C-alpha positions in Angstrom: 69.8 89.4 135.5 72.2 86.5 135.3 72.0 83.5 137.6 74.9 82.9 140.0 75.7 79.6 138.4 75.7 81.1 134.9 78.0 83.9 136.0 80.3 81.3 137.7 80.4 79.2 134.5 81.2 82.2 132.3 83.9 83.3 134.8 85.4 79.8 134.9 85.4 79.8 131.1 87.2 83.1 130.9 89.8 82.0 133.4 90.4 78.8 131.4 90.7 80.7 128.2 93.2 83.1 129.8 95.2 80.2 131.2 95.3 78.5 127.8 96.5 81.7 126.1 99.1 82.2 128.8 100.4 78.6 128.4 100.6 79.0 124.7 102.4 82.3 124.9 105.0 80.8 127.4 105.5 77.8 125.2 106.1 79.9 122.1 108.5 82.2 124.1 110.6 79.3 125.3 110.5 77.6 121.9 111.7 80.8 120.2 114.6 80.9 122.7 115.5 77.3 121.9 115.5 78.1 118.2 117.6 81.2 118.6 120.1 79.1 120.6 120.2 76.4 117.9 120.6 79.0 115.2 123.4 80.7 117.2 125.2 77.4 117.5 124.6 76.4 113.9 125.9 79.7 112.5 128.6 80.4 115.1 132.1 81.5 114.1 133.8 78.9 116.3 135.3 77.2 113.3 136.5 80.2 111.3 140.2 79.2 112.0 139.7 76.1 109.9 141.0 76.9 106.4 139.7 74.6 103.6 142.5 75.6 101.2 145.2 74.3 103.5 143.5 70.9 103.8 145.5 68.5 101.7 143.6 65.9 99.8 145.1 62.6 100.8 142.7 60.5 98.8 144.4 57.9 96.6 142.6 56.9 93.4 143.3 53.6 91.8 142.5 52.5 88.3 139.7 50.0 88.0 140.5 47.5 85.3 137.7 46.1 83.2 137.7 42.4 83.8 134.6 41.6 81.7 135.4 39.8 78.5 134.0 41.2 75.3 132.5 38.9 72.8 133.5 39.3 69.2 
């Protein structure tokens, strides 16, 4: 039969393993919720009223003159 100290050590190890697995499961659960929230914000339809076609391009382009002298 097993000694009481061995039984206590095995029991402590099992509780530690169960605690570690529980902590890992809770971490992954909360991390998944965070990622779902981030994905929801990233791909939300809050900005569907913005129309790219109506956006006027106000960029002004200027000609750059070549100031380098060419040798002949």
